[in-house]
C-alpha positions as CSV (number, residue, x, y, z in Angstrom):
1,M,-37.6,32.7,131.9
2,N,-41.2,35.1,132.6
3,K,-40.6,38.9,131.4
4,I,-41.5,41.1,134.3
5,E,-44.0,43.4,133.3
6,R,-43.8,47.9,133.9
7,K,-47.0,49.0,134.9
8,L,-46.5,53.5,133.9
9,V,-48.1,54.9,137.2
10,S,-50.0,58.0,136.5
11,W,-49.1,61.3,137.6
12,N,-52.7,61.5,139.4
13,E,-52.1,58.7,141.1
14,V,-49.4,60.0,142.4
15,E,-51.1,63.1,144.1
16,E,-53.7,60.6,145.6
17,A,-51.1,58.8,147.3
18,V,-49.3,61.6,148.5
19,S,-52.7,63.4,149.4
20,K,-53.2,59.4,151.9
21,I,-49.9,60.2,153.2
22,A,-50.5,63.8,153.9
23,I,-54.4,63.2,155.7
24,A,-52.1,60.4,157.8
25,I,-49.4,62.8,159.0
26,K,-52.3,65.4,160.1
27,E,-53.7,62.3,161.8
28,Q,-51.7,59.6,163.1
29,H,-48.1,61.7,163.2
30,P,-48.9,65.2,164.4
31,N,-45.2,65.1,165.7
32,I,-43.7,65.1,162.1
33,D,-41.9,68.5,162.1
34,S,-39.6,68.0,158.6
35,L,-38.7,65.1,155.4
36,F,-36.6,63.6,154.0
37,G,-36.3,62.3,150.4
38,I,-34.5,59.8,149.3
39,A,-32.3,60.7,146.4
40,R,-34.2,59.5,143.0
41,G,-37.2,57.7,143.8
42,G,-38.2,60.0,147.1
43,L,-37.5,63.3,146.4
44,I,-40.4,64.2,144.8
45,P,-43.5,62.6,146.7
46,A,-41.2,64.6,149.3
47,V,-41.4,67.6,147.6
48,M,-44.9,67.3,147.1
49,L,-45.4,66.8,151.1
50,S,-43.6,69.7,151.4
51,H,-45.7,72.5,149.5
52,K,-49.2,71.0,151.1
53,L,-48.2,70.4,154.4
54,N,-45.5,73.4,155.1
55,I,-43.4,71.2,156.5
56,P,-39.6,71.5,155.6
57,L,-37.5,69.4,153.4
58,I,-34.1,68.6,155.4
59,S,-30.3,66.7,154.0
60,K,-30.3,65.7,157.2
61,I,-32.6,63.0,159.4
62,R,-33.8,64.2,163.3
63,K,-35.8,62.7,165.2
64,N,-39.3,63.1,163.7
65,T,-38.3,63.5,160.1
66,L,-40.5,61.7,158.1
67,V,-38.0,59.5,155.5
68,V,-40.0,60.0,152.3
69,D,-39.4,57.2,149.6
70,D,-41.5,56.3,145.8
71,I,-41.7,52.2,146.1
72,S,-40.9,50.1,149.4
73,D,-39.7,47.1,147.3
74,S,-37.5,44.5,147.8
75,G,-36.9,46.8,151.5
76,N,-33.1,47.3,151.2
77,T,-33.1,51.4,150.3
78,L,-35.7,52.1,153.9
79,E,-34.3,49.1,155.6
80,G,-30.9,50.7,155.5
81,I,-31.9,54.3,156.0
82,N,-32.4,55.4,160.5
83,A,-35.2,56.7,160.7
84,P,-38.0,56.1,163.4
85,N,-40.9,57.8,160.5
86,T,-41.1,56.1,157.0
87,A,-43.4,56.8,154.0
88,V,-44.2,55.3,150.7
89,L,-46.3,55.7,148.2
90,F,-46.7,52.0,147.3
91,H,-45.8,49.3,149.2
92,K,-45.4,45.6,148.0
93,P,-45.8,43.6,151.4
94,H,-44.8,40.0,149.5
95,T,-41.5,41.5,148.0
96,S,-40.4,43.6,151.2
97,K,-38.6,43.1,153.7
98,Y,-39.2,46.4,155.6
99,I,-42.6,47.4,157.4
100,P,-42.8,51.2,156.6
101,T,-44.8,53.8,159.0
102,M,-46.8,55.1,156.6
103,H,-48.0,54.0,152.8
104,A,-50.4,55.3,150.4
105,E,-51.0,51.9,148.3
106,I,-49.8,48.1,148.9
107,H,-49.1,46.7,145.5
108,T,-50.1,43.3,145.0
109,G,-48.7,42.9,141.7
110,D,-44.6,42.1,140.8
111,Q,-45.0,44.4,137.8
112,W,-42.1,47.8,137.9
113,L,-43.9,50.7,138.7
114,I,-42.5,53.5,136.8
115,F,-43.3,57.0,137.4
116,P,-43.3,59.9,135.5
117,W,-40.6,61.4,136.7
118,E,-38.9,57.7,135.3
119,N,-37.0,57.2,131.9
120,P,-40.0,53.8,131.1
121,S,-37.2,52.6,129.1
122,A,-34.7,52.3,131.4
123,K,-33.3,48.8,132.6
124,M,-35.7,47.5,135.5
125,S,-33.1,47.2,138.5
126,Q,-32.5,49.0,141.2
127,D,-29.4,50.5,139.2
128,Y,-28.1,52.8,142.0
129,L,-27.8,50.2,144.3
130,E,-25.8,47.9,141.7
131,K,-21.6,48.6,142.8
132,K,-19.8,50.1,140.1
């Protein structure tokens, strides 16, 4: 069995990715009027975008809301959200069944990305999706 490598994503990489998405919103999606962060991974990038663009973070998705997540790895999370506009910091097209509206970076590797707000020694799984 192959062991999956962990790759730490730095705050600098997160800030750069958020800036790329902010530019894409301004240039290609000026109709975005609100942001919604997916619980856990998408909350911090959504708040960062909210501050950067002065767009409100809301708790209910509307017509022109951008739904933000950290990564589209399997695509399961975003596929289950009914939203016309989505953005991720990292998109893994070789593993994700979902294509977000916007992404900052393509990640072609199979590493498990660990974001600065996550516990680097935590189990490598989407534990919040597991049945209890």
